[in-house]
C-alpha positions in Angstrom: 92.3 151.8 -149.6 94.7 149.5 -147.7 95.7 152.4 -145.6 92.1 153.1 -144.5 91.6 149.4 -143.8 94.8 149.3 -141.7 93.7 152.4 -139.8 90.3 150.9 -139.2 91.8 147.6 -138.1 94.1 149.3 -135.7 91.2 151.3 -134.3 89.1 148.2 -133.9 92.0 146.4 -132.3 92.5 149.2 -129.8 88.8 149.2 -129.1 88.9 145.4 -128.6 91.9 145.8 -126.3 90.1 148.4 -124.3 87.0 146.2 -124.1 89.1 143.2 -123.1 91.0 145.2 -120.5 87.7 146.4 -119.1 86.3 142.9 -119.1 89.4 141.5 -117.6 89.2 144.2 -114.8 85.6 143.3 -114.3 86.5 139.6 -114.0 89.2 140.5 -111.5 86.8 142.6 -109.6 84.2 139.9 -109.6 86.7 137.3 -108.6 87.9 139.4 -105.7 84.3 140.2 -104.7 83.2 136.6 -104.8 86.3 135.5 -103.0 85.6 138.0 -100.2 81.9 136.9 -100.2 83.0 133.2 -99.9 85.5 134.1 -97.2 82.8 136.0 -95.3 80.4 133.2 -95.9 83.0 130.7 -94.5 83.6 132.9 -91.5 79.8 133.1 -90.9 79.5 129.3 -91.2 82.2 128.9 -88.6 80.5 131.4 -86.4 77.2 129.7 -86.8 78.8 126.3 -86.2 80.2 127.6 -82.9 76.8 129.0 -81.9 75.2 125.7 -82.9 77.7 123.8 -80.7 77.1 126.2 -77.9 73.3 125.9 -78.3 73.6 122.1 -78.4 75.7 122.1 -75.2 73.1 124.4 -73.6 70.3 122.0 -74.8 72.1 119.0 -73.3 72.6 120.9 -70.0 68.9 121.9 -69.9 67.9 118.3 -70.9 70.0 117.0 -68.0 68.5 119.5 -65.7 65.0 118.6 -66.8 65.7 115.0 -66.2 66.9 115.9 -62.7 63.8 117.9 -62.0 61.6 115.2 -63.3 63.3 112.7 -61.1 62.9 115.1 -58.1 59.3 115.6 -58.9 58.8 111.9 -59.1 60.6 111.4 -55.8 58.6 114.2 -54.2 55.4 112.7 -55.5 56.3 109.4 -53.8 57.4 111.2 -50.7 54.1 113.1 -50.6 52.1 109.9 -51.0 54.2 108.2 -48.3 53.8 111.2 -46.0 50.1 111.2 -46.6 49.8 107.5 -46.0 51.9 107.9 -42.8 49.8 110.9 -41.7 46.6 109.0 -42.2 47.9 106.0 -40.3 49.1 108.2 -37.5 45.7 109.9 -37.4 44.0 106.5 -37.2 46.4 105.5 -34.4 45.8 108.7 -32.6 42.1 108.3 -32.7 42.3 104.6 -31.7 44.7 105.5 -28.8 42.6 108.3 -27.6 39.6 106.0 -27.7 41.7 103.5 -25.7 42.5 106.1 -23.1 38.8 107.1 -22.9 37.7 103.5 -22.4 40.6 102.9 -20.0 39.6 106.0 -17.9 36.0 104.9 -17.8 36.9 101.3 -16.7 39.4 102.6 -14.1 36.8 105.0 -12.6 34.3 102.2 -12.4 36.8 99.8 -10.8 38.0 102.4 -8.3 34.4 103.3 -7.3 33.6 99.7 -6.7 36.8 99.1 -4.7 36.2 102.1 -2.5 32.7 100.8 -1.5 34.2 97.6 0.0 30.7 96.0 0.4 31.0 92.3 1.1 28.0 91.0 -0.8 28.0 88.6 -3.7 26.6 91.1 -6.2 29.2 93.6 -5.3 31.9 90.9 -5.5 30.8 90.0 -9.0 30.7 93.6 -10.1 34.2 94.2 -8.7 35.5 91.1 -10.4 33.9 92.2 -13.7 35.3 95.7 -13.3 38.8 94.6 -12.6 38.7 92.0 -15.4 37.8 94.8 -17.8 40.7 96.9 -16.6 43.0 93.9 -16.9 42.0 93.4 -20.5 42.8 97.0 -21.5 45.6 97.4 -24.0 47.2 100.4 -22.3 47.4 98.9 -18.9 51.1 98.0 -18.0 52.0 94.4 -17.5 53.0 94.9 -13.9 49.6 96.4 -13.1 47.9 93.4 -14.9 50.0 91.0 -12.8 49.0 92.8 -9.6 45.3 92.8 -10.6 45.5 89.1 -11.5 46.9 88.3 -8.0 44.2 90.4 -6.4 41.4 88.8 -8.4 42.7 85.4 -7.4 42.6 86.3 -3.7 39.5 88.5 -3.6 36.9 85.7 -4.1 38.2 83.8 -1.1 38.0 86.9 1.1 34.4 87.6 -0.1 33.5 84.0 0.6 34.9 84.1 4.1 33.1 87.4 4.7 29.7 85.9 3.6 29.8 82.6 5.6 27.9 84.0 8.6 28.5 86.1 11.6 30.7 83.7 13.4 32.8 83.1 10.3 32.9 86.9 9.7 34.4 87.3 13.2 36.9 84.6 12.6 37.8 85.9 9.2 38.1 89.5 10.2 41.8 89.5 9.8 41.3 88.3 6.2 38.7 91.0 5.6 41.1 93.6 7.0 43.8 92.1 4.8 41.4 92.5 1.9 40.7 96.1 2.8 44.4 96.8 3.1 45.1 95.1 -0.2 42.2 96.8 -2.0 43.5 100.1 -0.7 46.8 99.4 -2.5 44.9 98.5 -5.6 42.9 101.7 -5.4 46.1 103.7 -5.2 47.6 101.9 -8.1 44.5 102.4 -10.2 44.2 106.0 -9.2 47.8 106.6 -10.2 47.2 104.9 -13.5 44.1 107.0 -14.1 46.0 110.2 -13.5 48.6 109.1 -16.0 46.0 108.2 -18.6 44.1 111.4 -17.9 47.1 113.5 -18.7 47.9 111.6 -21.9 44.3 111.5 -23.1 44.2 115.4 -23.0 47.3 115.7 -25.2 
């Protein structure tokens, strides 16, 4: 009876030892597996951290580039607005200048035509004075030309007056009339030269 119990106990002990050995092996295997998994997980974490750092650096670079582009766009928008404003102003100036040239050419043609007639009558004298005064008031006429016209306008009324004071006075004042004709010829040449200059610029 005792012998049977001893045999049975030994058998159970061996069986328990086998089971424990198997369990111990399983625990070792699981420990190794989990350790490997943890190691792989840690390596993956490090890899992901590196990728995250790389992506973050890329994001910063792209953000900086976006800021630069936005700044460029803002500057270009201002430049476009400024350019548009300048272009509109230049267009207005061009139209105004072309109008000035057209008015100047018209006034010069009228003054030249009156000067070339050289009729010594009061009506013609007043017309000449009005024509030259109009030319003298033009913005595009050079200062030297205005000065010459002013001097001519100051002298012309006296010459007209001398020419209208009668036949005897006309004979006595012939040198002055000739002087007027000579002076007016110079004014005509000056105005014709100015007209040619304006004509060339008005077509451009």
